[in-house]
MOPAC internal coordinates of N, CA, C and O (Angstrom, degrees):
PM7 1SCF
backbone

  N    0.0000 0     0.00 0     0.00 0    0    0    0
  C    1.4642 1     0.00 0     0.00 0    1    0    0
  C    1.5254 1   110.89 1     0.00 0    2    1    0
  O    1.2310 1   120.82 1   139.14 1    3    2    1
  N    1.3376 1   116.04 1   -40.86 1    3    2    1
  C    1.4600 1   119.61 1  -178.17 1    5    3    2
  C    1.5274 1   111.23 1   -64.79 1    6    5    3
  O    1.2310 1   120.33 1   144.43 1    7    6    5
  N    1.3221 1   116.98 1   -35.57 1    7    6    5
  C    1.4629 1   120.95 1  -177.60 1    9    7    6
  C    1.5268 1   113.63 1   -86.51 1   10    9    7
  O    1.2310 1   120.97 1   165.33 1   11   10    9
  N    1.3367 1   115.74 1   -14.67 1   11   10    9
  C    1.4684 1   120.12 1  -175.81 1   13   11   10
  C    1.5252 1   110.21 1    52.91 1   14   13   11
  O    1.2310 1   121.31 1  -122.20 1   15   14   13
  N    1.3396 1   115.09 1    57.80 1   15   14   13
  C    1.4652 1   121.42 1  -173.91 1   17   15   14
  C    1.5243 1   113.09 1   -59.34 1   18   17   15
  O    1.2310 1   120.35 1   137.96 1   19   18   17
  N    1.3208 1   116.94 1   -42.04 1   19   18   17
  C    1.4690 1   118.64 1  -179.51 1   21   19   18
  C    1.5160 1   110.81 1   -58.62 1   22   21   19
  O    1.2310 1   121.22 1   137.61 1   23   22   21
  N    1.3023 1   115.28 1   -42.39 1   23   22   21
  C    1.4652 1   119.80 1  -179.60 1   25   23   22
  C    1.5343 1   110.69 1   -70.12 1   26   25   23
  O    1.2310 1   120.69 1   135.90 1   27   26   25
  N    1.3254 1   116.28 1   -44.10 1   27   26   25
  C    1.4669 1   120.29 1  -177.61 1   29   27   26
  C    1.5219 1   112.14 1   -65.00 1   30   29   27
  O    1.2310 1   120.33 1   138.06 1   31   30   29
  N    1.3280 1   116.97 1   -41.94 1   31   30   29
  C    1.4581 1   120.04 1  -178.29 1   33   31   30
  C    1.5219 1   113.11 1   -88.61 1   34   33   31
  O    1.2310 1   120.22 1   174.53 1   35   34   33
  N    1.3164 1   117.19 1    -5.47 1   35   34   33
  C    1.4563 1   120.35 1   178.54 1   37   35   34
  C    1.5147 1   113.38 1   -91.11 1   38   37   35
  O    1.2310 1   120.18 1   160.54 1   39   38   37
  N    1.3211 1   117.25 1   -19.46 1   39   38   37
  C    1.4661 1   121.64 1  -178.21 1   41   39   38
  C    1.5216 1   109.80 1  -111.40 1   42   41   39
  O    1.2310 1   120.96 1  -100.30 1   43   42   41
  N    1.3027 1   115.77 1    79.70 1   43   42   41
  C    1.4675 1   119.18 1  -177.41 1   45   43   42
  C    1.5236 1   111.23 1  -114.34 1   46   45   43
  O    1.2310 1   120.71 1  -151.99 1   47   46   45
  N    1.2867 1   116.25 1    28.01 1   47   46   45
  C    1.4558 1   119.57 1   177.54 1   49   47   46
  C    1.5143 1   112.25 1    67.36 1   50   49   47
  O    1.2310 1   121.01 1    52.67 1   51   50   49
  N    1.3083 1   115.68 1  -127.33 1   51   50   49
  C    1.4533 1   120.48 1  -175.85 1   53   51   50
  C    1.5306 1   113.75 1   -89.59 1   54   53   51
  O    1.2310 1   119.96 1  -179.47 1   55   54   53
  N    1.3061 1   117.68 1     0.53 1   55   54   53
  C    1.4614 1   121.56 1  -178.13 1   57   55   54
  C    1.5361 1   109.79 1   -82.28 1   58   57   55
  O    1.2310 1   120.37 1  -102.66 1   59   58   57
  N    1.3093 1   116.89 1    77.34 1   59   58   57
  C    1.4596 1   122.55 1  -176.18 1   61   59   58
  C    1.5242 1   112.60 1   -67.10 1   62   61   59
  O    1.2310 1   119.90 1   153.13 1   63   62   61
  N    1.3278 1   117.80 1   -26.87 1   63   62   61
  C    1.4615 1   120.38 1  -175.75 1   65   63   62
  C    1.5248 1   113.22 1   -75.54 1   66   65   63
  O    1.2310 1   120.18 1   154.67 1   67   66   65
  N    1.3166 1   117.26 1   -25.33 1   67   66   65
  C    1.4535 1   120.61 1  -177.26 1   69   67   66
  C    1.5232 1   114.22 1  -106.86 1   70   69   67
  O    1.2310 1   120.25 1  -175.71 1   71   70   69
  N    1.2895 1   117.13 1     4.29 1   71   70   69
  C    1.4554 1   118.85 1  -177.82 1   73   71   70
  C    1.5144 1   111.60 1   -87.54 1   74   73   71
  O    1.2310 1   121.16 1   -23.27 1   75   74   73
  N    1.2954 1   115.39 1   156.73 1   75   74   73
  C    1.4569 1   123.21 1   175.61 1   77   75   74
  C    1.5180 1   107.77 1   -96.85 1   78   77   75
  O    1.2310 1   121.07 1   -50.87 1   79   78   77
  N    1.3085 1   115.56 1   129.13 1   79   78   77
  C    1.4580 1   119.74 1  -179.53 1   81   79   78
  C    1.5302 1   110.24 1   -61.74 1   82   81   79
  O    1.2310 1   120.20 1   -41.47 1   83   82   81
  N    1.3287 1   117.23 1   138.53 1   83   82   81
  C    1.4673 1   119.00 1   177.22 1   85   83   82
  C    1.5271 1   112.30 1   -65.65 1   86   85   83
  O    1.2310 1   120.30 1   164.62 1   87   86   85
  N    1.3233 1   117.03 1   -15.38 1   87   86   85
  C    1.4651 1   121.67 1   179.75 1   89   87   86
  C    1.5235 1   111.76 1  -102.88 1   90   89   87
  O    1.2310 1   120.12 1  -164.41 1   91   90   89
  N    1.3337 1   117.38 1    15.59 1   91   90   89
  C    1.4679 1   121.36 1  -178.41 1   93   91   90
  C    1.5238 1   110.36 1   -63.05 1   94   93   91
  O    1.2310 1   121.52 1   -39.14 1   95   94   93
  N    1.3243 1   114.69 1   140.86 1   95   94   93
  C    1.4617 1   120.44 1   175.76 1   97   95   94
  C    1.5233 1   108.99 1   -74.91 1   98   97   95
  O    1.2310 1   120.35 1    -7.32 1   99   98   97
  N    1.3145 1   116.93 1   172.68 1   99   98   97
  C    1.4606 1   120.95 1   177.30 1  101   99   98
  C    1.5252 1   110.62 1   -61.05 1  102  101   99
  O    1.2310 1   120.74 1   140.93 1  103  102  101
  N    1.3338 1   116.19 1   -39.07 1  103  102  101
  C    1.4577 1   120.71 1   179.61 1  105  103  102
  C    1.5261 1   111.38 1   -65.86 1  106  105  103
  O    1.2310 1   120.64 1   137.05 1  107  106  105
  N    1.3167 1   116.38 1   -42.95 1  107  106  105
  C    1.4660 1   120.51 1   178.34 1  109  107  106
  C    1.5331 1   111.05 1   -65.31 1  110  109  107
  O    1.2310 1   120.87 1   141.70 1  111  110  109
  N    1.3248 1   115.93 1   -38.30 1  111  110  109
  C    1.4614 1   120.23 1   178.17 1  113  111  110
  C    1.5233 1   110.18 1   -65.27 1  114  113  111
  O    1.2310 1   120.06 1   137.43 1  115  114  113
  N    1.3291 1   117.48 1   -42.57 1  115  114  113
  C    1.4622 1   120.88 1   177.94 1  117  115  114
  C    1.5211 1   111.11 1   -63.32 1  118  117  115
  O    1.2310 1   120.25 1   136.37 1  119  118  117
  N    1.3210 1   117.13 1   -43.63 1  119  118  117
  C    1.4714 1   121.02 1   178.76 1  121  119  118
  C    1.5281 1   110.39 1   -61.39 1  122  121  119
  O    1.2310 1   120.15 1   137.39 1  123  122  121
  N    1.3122 1   117.32 1   -42.61 1  123  122  121
  C    1.4611 1   122.19 1   178.08 1  125  123  122
  C    1.5300 1   110.04 1   -62.86 1  126  125  123
  O    1.2310 1   120.90 1   134.62 1  127  126  125
  N    1.3286 1   115.88 1   -45.38 1  127  126  125
  C    1.4658 1   121.60 1   179.01 1  129  127  126
  C    1.5320 1   110.84 1   -59.77 1  130  129  127
  O    1.2310 1   120.39 1   135.61 1  131  130  129
  N    1.3175 1   116.86 1   -44.39 1  131  130  129
  C    1.4694 1   120.93 1  -178.21 1  133  131  130
  C    1.5298 1   111.63 1   -64.70 1  134  133  131
  O    1.2310 1   119.95 1   153.66 1  135  134  133
  N    1.3219 1   117.70 1   -26.34 1  135  134  133
  C    1.4684 1   120.62 1   175.23 1  137  135  134
  C    1.5245 1   111.63 1   -76.93 1  138  137  135
  O    1.2310 1   120.05 1   164.11 1  139  138  137
  N    1.3183 1   117.51 1   -15.89 1  139  138  137
  C    1.4595 1   121.72 1  -177.46 1  141  139  138
  C    1.5319 1   113.15 1   -99.98 1  142  141  139
  O    1.2310 1   120.14 1   174.54 1  143  142  141
  N    1.3270 1   117.34 1    -5.46 1  143  142  141
  C    1.4650 1   121.94 1  -178.03 1  145  143  142
  C    1.5256 1   108.91 1  -128.08 1  146  145  143
  O    1.2310 1   121.12 1   -44.36 1  147  146  145
  N    1.3349 1   115.46 1   135.64 1  147  146  145
  C    1.4659 1   119.02 1   172.33 1  149  147  146
  C    1.5247 1   108.56 1  -133.59 1  150  149  147
  O    1.2310 1   121.02 1   -36.51 1  151  150  149
  N    1.3096 1   115.65 1   143.49 1  151  150  149
  C    1.4583 1   122.14 1   179.08 1  153  151  150
  C    1.5195 1   107.12 1  -127.19 1  154  153  151
  O    1.2310 1   120.96 1   -54.99 1  155  154  153
  N    1.3242 1   115.77 1   125.01 1  155  154  153
  C    1.4588 1   121.66 1   178.00 1  157  155  154
  C    1.5202 1   108.71 1  -117.36 1  158  157  155
  O    1.2310 1   120.71 1   -40.98 1  159  158  157
  N    1.3305 1   116.25 1   139.02 1  159  158  157
  C    1.4560 1   122.23 1   179.16 1  161  159  158
  C    1.5148 1   108.50 1  -110.63 1  162  161  159
  O    1.2310 1   120.62 1   -51.14 1  163  162  161
  N    1.3256 1   116.42 1   128.86 1  163  162  161
  C    1.4544 1   121.75 1   173.83 1  165  163  162
  C    1.5245 1   106.66 1   -92.10 1  166  165  163
  O    1.2310 1   120.46 1   -70.92 1  167  166  165
  N    1.3285 1   116.73 1   109.08 1  167  166  165
  C    1.4604 1   121.42 1  -176.25 1  169  167  166
  C    1.5211 1   112.86 1   -62.55 1  170  169  167
  O    1.2310 1   119.97 1   149.21 1  171  170  169
  N    1.3150 1   117.66 1   -30.79 1  171  170  169
  C    1.4682 1   120.87 1  -177.61 1  173  171  170
  C    1.5202 1   112.05 1   -73.46 1  174  173  171
  O    1.2310 1   120.16 1   137.86 1  175  174  173
  N    1.3183 1   117.30 1   -42.14 1  175  174  173
  C    1.4627 1   120.62 1  -176.14 1  177  175  174
  C    1.5198 1   113.15 1  -101.31 1  178  177  175
  O    1.2310 1   120.19 1   161.66 1  179  178  177
  N    1.3418 1   117.25 1   -18.34 1  179  178  177
  C    1.4516 1   120.79 1  -177.13 1  181  179  178
  C    1.5178 1   113.37 1    77.95 1  182  181  179
  O    1.2310 1   120.49 1  -168.05 1  183  182  181
  N    1.3285 1   116.68 1    11.95 1  183  182  181
  C    1.4598 1   120.46 1  -179.67 1  185  183  182
  C    1.5225 1   111.35 1   -85.87 1  186  185  183
  O    1.2310 1   121.54 1   -35.12 1  187  186  185
  N    1.3122 1   114.65 1   144.88 1  187  186  185
  C    1.4559 1   121.62 1   174.64 1  189  187  186
  C    1.5183 1   108.80 1  -103.04 1  190  189  187
  O    1.2310 1   120.84 1   -42.48 1  191  190  189
  N    1.3091 1   116.00 1   137.52 1  191  190  189
  C    1.4570 1   121.02 1   173.28 1  193  191  190
  C    1.5167 1   107.39 1  -114.56 1  194  193  191
  O    1.2310 1   121.08 1   -58.51 1  195  194  193
  N    1.3199 1   115.55 1   121.49 1  195  194  193
  C    1.4637 1   121.33 1  -179.64 1  197  195  194
  C    1.5197 1   107.99 1  -108.21 1  198  197  195
  O    1.2310 1   121.16 1   -53.05 1  199  198  197
  N    1.3262 1   115.39 1   126.95 1  199  198  197
  C    1.4656 1   120.91 1   176.52 1  201  199  198
  C    1.5197 1   108.67 1  -121.32 1  202  201  199
  O    1.2310 1   121.31 1   -43.11 1  203  202  201
  N    1.3084 1   115.09 1   136.89 1  203  202  201
  C    1.4588 1   119.49 1   177.39 1  205  203  202
  C    1.5167 1   109.27 1  -128.25 1  206  205  203
  O    1.2310 1   121.73 1   -24.73 1  207  206  205
  N    1.3083 1   114.30 1   155.27 1  207  206  205
  C    1.4578 1   120.72 1   173.93 1  209  207  206
  C    1.5164 1   107.57 1  -111.85 1  210  209  207
  O    1.2310 1   121.78 1   -54.99 1  211  210  209
  N    1.2931 1   114.20 1   125.01 1  211  210  209
  C    1.4511 1   119.81 1   175.03 1  213  211  210
  C    1.5105 1   107.75 1  -119.93 1  214  213  211
  O    1.2310 1   120.71 1   -21.45 1  215  214  213
  N    1.2873 1   116.25 1   158.55 1  215  214  213
  C    1.4545 1   119.66 1  -178.43 1  217  215  214
  C    1.5174 1   111.76 1   -88.66 1  218  217  215
  O    1.2310 1   121.15 1  -179.24 1  219  218  217
  N    1.3383 1   115.40 1     0.76 1  219  218  217
  C    1.4604 1   121.58 1   170.74 1  221  219  218
  C    1.5234 1   106.64 1  -149.24 1  222  221  219
  O    1.2310 1   119.74 1   -27.61 1  223  222  221
  N    1.3201 1   118.10 1   152.39 1  223  222  221
  C    1.4643 1   119.65 1   179.20 1  225  223  222
  C    1.5329 1   112.71 1   -58.57 1  226  225  223
  O    1.2310 1   120.38 1   140.97 1  227  226  225
  N    1.3123 1   116.89 1   -39.03 1  227  226  225
  C    1.4653 1   120.45 1  -179.23 1  229  227  226
  C    1.5215 1   111.21 1   -64.16 1  230  229  227
  O    1.2310 1   120.49 1   135.36 1  231  230  229
  N    1.3330 1   116.68 1   -44.64 1  231  230  229
  C    1.4599 1   119.44 1   179.56 1  233  231  230
  C    1.5232 1   110.88 1   -67.48 1  234  233  231
  O    1.2310 1   119.68 1   140.80 1  235  234  233
  N    1.3307 1   118.22 1   -39.20 1  235  234  233
  C    1.4636 1   120.93 1   178.75 1  237  235  234
  C    1.5273 1   110.38 1   -60.36 1  238  237  235
  O    1.2310 1   120.03 1   139.06 1  239  238  237
  N    1.3122 1   117.55 1   -40.94 1  239  238  237
  C    1.4634 1   121.00 1   179.07 1  241  239  238
  C    1.5284 1   110.52 1   -66.88 1  242  241  239
  O    1.2310 1   120.22 1   136.70 1  243  242  241
  N    1.3108 1   117.19 1   -43.30 1  243  242  241
  C    1.4685 1   120.92 1   177.51 1  245  243  242
  C    1.5228 1   110.40 1   -62.95 1  246  245  243
  O    1.2310 1   120.59 1   138.82 1  247  246  245
  N    1.3258 1   116.49 1   -41.18 1  247  246  245
  C    1.4584 1   123.04 1   178.00 1  249  247  246
  C    1.5299 1   109.64 1   -58.95 1  250  249  247
  O    1.2310 1   120.10 1   130.83 1  251  250  249
  N    1.3346 1   117.42 1   -49.17 1  251  250  249
  C    1.4634 1   121.56 1   179.32 1  253  251  250
  C    1.5225 1   111.60 1   -60.82 1  254  253  251
  O    1.2310 1   120.61 1   133.36 1  255  254  253
  N    1.3065 1   116.45 1   -46.64 1  255  254  253
  C    1.4690 1   119.97 1  -178.54 1  257  255  254
  C    1.5220 1   111.73 1   -63.35 1  258  257  255
  O    1.2310 1   120.33 1   140.91 1  259  258  257
  N    1.3114 1   116.97 1   -39.09 1  259  258  257
  C    1.4637 1   120.51 1   178.67 1  261  259  258
  C    1.5207 1   110.61 1   -66.09 1  262  261  259
  O    1.2310 1   120.22 1   135.84 1  263  262  261
  N    1.3330 1   117.18 1   -44.16 1  263  262  261
  C    1.4619 1   119.85 1   177.99 1  265  263  262
  C    1.5262 1   111.31 1   -62.50 1  266  265  263
  O    1.2310 1   120.21 1   139.17 1  267  266  265
  N    1.3006 1   117.20 1   -40.83 1  267  266  265
  C    1.4560 1   121.17 1   178.45 1  269  267  266
  C    1.5243 1   110.77 1   -62.44 1  270  269  267
  O    1.2310 1   120.58 1   134.57 1  271  270  269
  N    1.3045 1   116.50 1   -45.43 1  271  270  269
  C    1.4613 1   121.19 1   179.28 1  273  271  270
  C    1.5258 1   111.19 1   -61.76 1  274  273  271
  O    1.2310 1   120.39 1   133.29 1  275  274  273
  N    1.3263 1   116.85 1   -46.71 1  275  274  273
  C    1.4666 1   120.68 1   179.64 1  277  275  274
  C    1.5209 1   111.29 1   -64.95 1  278  277  275
  O    1.2310 1   120.32 1   142.76 1  279  278  277
  N    1.3312 1   116.99 1   -37.24 1  279  278  277
  C    1.4681 1   121.14 1   178.73 1  281  279  278
  C    1.5203 1   110.70 1   -65.22 1  282  281  279
  O    1.2310 1   120.30 1   136.57 1  283  282  281
  N    1.3243 1   117.04 1   -43.43 1  283  282  281
  C    1.4623 1   120.77 1   178.01 1  285  283  282
  C    1.5204 1   111.00 1   -61.54 1  286  285  283
  O    1.2310 1   120.55 1   136.21 1  287  286  285
  N    1.3142 1   116.56 1   -43.79 1  287  286  285
  C    1.4618 1   120.99 1   178.63 1  289  287  286
  C    1.5267 1   110.58 1   -61.11 1  290  289  287
  O    1.2310 1   120.49 1   134.65 1  291  290  289
  N    1.3174 1   116.68 1   -45.35 1  291  290  289
  C    1.4601 1   121.31 1   179.52 1  293  291  290
  C    1.5286 1   111.34 1   -61.55 1  294  293  291
  O    1.2310 1   120.32 1   132.07 1  295  294  293
  N    1.3371 1   116.99 1   -47.93 1  295  294  293
  C    1.4603 1   120.43 1  -178.11 1  297  295  294
  C    1.5260 1   111.96 1   -66.77 1  298  297  295
  O    1.2310 1   120.08 1   142.49 1  299  298  297
  N    1.3164 1   117.45 1   -37.51 1  299  298  297
  C    1.4641 1   120.18 1   176.69 1  301  299  298
  C    1.5236 1   111.20 1   -63.71 1  302  301  299
  O    1.2310 1   120.42 1   135.50 1  303  302  301
  N    1.3216 1   116.81 1   -44.50 1  303  302  301
  C    1.4648 1   120.52 1   178.66 1  305  303  302
  C    1.5235 1   110.66 1   -64.28 1  306  305  303
  O    1.2310 1   120.18 1   139.07 1  307  306  305
  N    1.3156 1   117.26 1   -40.93 1  307  306  305
  C    1.4593 1   121.19 1   177.93 1  309  307  306
  C    1.5268 1   110.27 1   -61.47 1  310  309  307
  O    1.2310 1   120.18 1   135.30 1  311  310  309
  N    1.3083 1   117.26 1   -44.70 1  311  310  309
  C    1.4631 1   122.17 1   178.55 1  313  311  310
  C    1.5269 1   111.01 1   -61.68 1  314  313  311
  O    1.2310 1   120.25 1   136.58 1  315  314  313
  N    1.3204 1   117.13 1   -43.42 1  315  314  313
  C    1.4630 1   120.93 1   178.36 1  317  315  314
  C    1.5209 1   111.22 1   -64.47 1  318  317  315
  O    1.2310 1   120.27 1   140.02 1  319  318  317
  N    1.3146 1   117.08 1   -39.98 1  319  318  317
  C    1.4610 1   120.86 1   179.47 1  321  319  318
  C    1.5255 1   110.24 1   -63.67 1  322  321  319
  O    1.2310 1   120.11 1   137.28 1  323  322  321
  N    1.3167 1   117.40 1   -42.72 1  323  322  321
  C    1.4641 1   121.10 1   178.13 1  325  323  322
  C    1.5264 1   109.93 1   -62.83 1  326  325  323
  O    1.2310 1   120.30 1   136.81 1  327  326  325
  N    1.3237 1   117.03 1   -43.19 1  327  326  325
  C    1.4705 1   120.95 1   178.79 1  329  327  326
  C    1.5214 1   111.16 1   -62.05 1  330  329  327
  O    1.2310 1   120.50 1   136.17 1  331  330  329
  N    1.3416 1   116.65 1   -43.83 1  331  330  329
  C    1.4700 1   119.81 1   178.55 1  333  331  330
  C    1.5242 1   110.97 1   -62.08 1  334  333  331
  O    1.2310 1   120.15 1   138.37 1  335  334  333
  N    1.3275 1   117.32 1   -41.63 1  335  334  333
  C    1.4650 1   120.40 1   178.70 1  337  335  334
  C    1.5211 1   111.46 1   -64.89 1  338  337  335
  O    1.2310 1   120.22 1   140.80 1  339  338  337
  N    1.3362 1   117.19 1   -39.20 1  339  338  337
  C    1.4632 1   120.90 1   177.47 1  341  339  338
  C    1.5260 1   110.85 1   -63.72 1  342  341  339
  O    1.2310 1   120.44 1   137.60 1  343  342  341
  N    1.3298 1   116.76 1   -42.40 1  343  342  341
  C    1.4695 1   120.61 1   178.27 1  345  343  342
  C    1.5194 1   111.10 1   -64.56 1  346  345  343
  O    1.2310 1   120.32 1   138.01 1  347  346  345
  N    1.3123 1   117.00 1   -41.99 1  347  346  345
  C    1.4630 1   121.03 1   178.56 1  349  347  346
  C    1.5210 1   109.95 1   -62.03 1  350  349  347
  O    1.2310 1   120.18 1   135.62 1  351  350  349
  N    1.3206 1   117.25 1   -44.38 1  351  350  349
  C    1.4571 1   121.53 1   178.92 1  353  351  350
  C    1.5377 1   110.33 1   -60.89 1  354  353  351
  O    1.2310 1   120.59 1   135.06 1  355  354  353
  N    1.3411 1   116.48 1   -44.94 1  355  354  353
  C    1.4651 1   120.57 1  -179.55 1  357  355  354
  C    1.5246 1   110.77 1   -62.71 1  358  357  355
  O    1.2310 1   120.22 1   137.93 1  359  358  357
  N    1.3349 1   117.18 1   -42.07 1  359  358  357
  C    1.4712 1   119.92 1   178.25 1  361  359  358
  C    1.5161 1   111.31 1   -63.47 1  362  361  359
  O    1.2310 1   120.53 1   137.75 1  363  362  361
  N    1.3264 1   116.59 1   -42.25 1  363  362  361
  C    1.4698 1   120.05 1   179.01 1  365  363  362
  C    1.5300 1   111.09 1   -63.79 1  366  365  363
  O    1.2310 1   120.50 1   142.23 1  367  366  365
  N    1.3159 1   116.66 1   -37.77 1  367  366  365
  C    1.4684 1   120.22 1   178.71 1  369  367  366
  C    1.5300 1   110.96 1   -67.49 1  370  369  367
  O    1.2310 1   120.23 1   140.76 1  371  370  369
  N    1.3231 1   117.16 1   -39.24 1  371  370  369
  C    1.4721 1   120.65 1   177.73 1  373  371  370
  C    1.5149 1   109.66 1   -64.96 1  374  373  371
  O    1.2310 1   120.54 1   133.41 1  375  374  373
  N    1.3415 1   116.56 1   -46.59 1  375  374  373
  C    1.4596 1   120.40 1   178.82 1  377  375  374
  C    1.5227 1   111.29 1   -60.57 1  378  377  375
  O    1.2310 1   120.60 1   139.66 1  379  378  377
  N    1.2990 1   116.47 1   -40.34 1  379  378  377
  C    1.4562 1   120.85 1   180.00 1  381  379  378
  C    1.5300 1   110.43 1   -67.05 1  382  381  379
  O    1.2310 1   120.04 1   141.31 1  383  382  381
  N    1.3248 1   117.53 1   -38.69 1  383  382  381
  C    1.4652 1   119.93 1  -179.53 1  385  383  382
  C    1.5312 1   110.61 1   -68.71 1  386  385  383
  O    1.2310 1   119.88 1   146.82 1  387  386  385
  N    1.3539 1   117.83 1   -33.18 1  387  386  385
  C    1.4610 1   119.78 1   175.92 1  389  387  386
  C    1.5194 1   110.90 1   -67.51 1  390  389  387
  O    1.2310 1   120.66 1   143.16 1  391  390  389
  N    1.3137 1   116.34 1   -36.84 1  391  390  389
  C    1.4795 1   119.96 1  -179.80 1  393  391  390
  C    1.5042 1   109.54 1   -67.27 1  394  393  391
  O    1.2310 1   120.10 1   180.00 1  395  394  393

């Protein structure tokens, strides 16, 4: 929503083969998006490499930065959720041991 992908990928000038139809369904939009993003994992280092295709250098950079920001937010929330669950488990174990 923040990137307005349908709009960005729908206005590509004369490049009819790479544009997203303005009438694309959600499924078609997702399929198009998945063709424009790739994520590679390096098993040795644990690093992720994210590549995006934009129809202009400026949009590609914005696309990458947005994905990076959203990924960081997701991973931070996931980490916090795991920590909260671990704390809850530890508290339950302490309470159980007192009982």
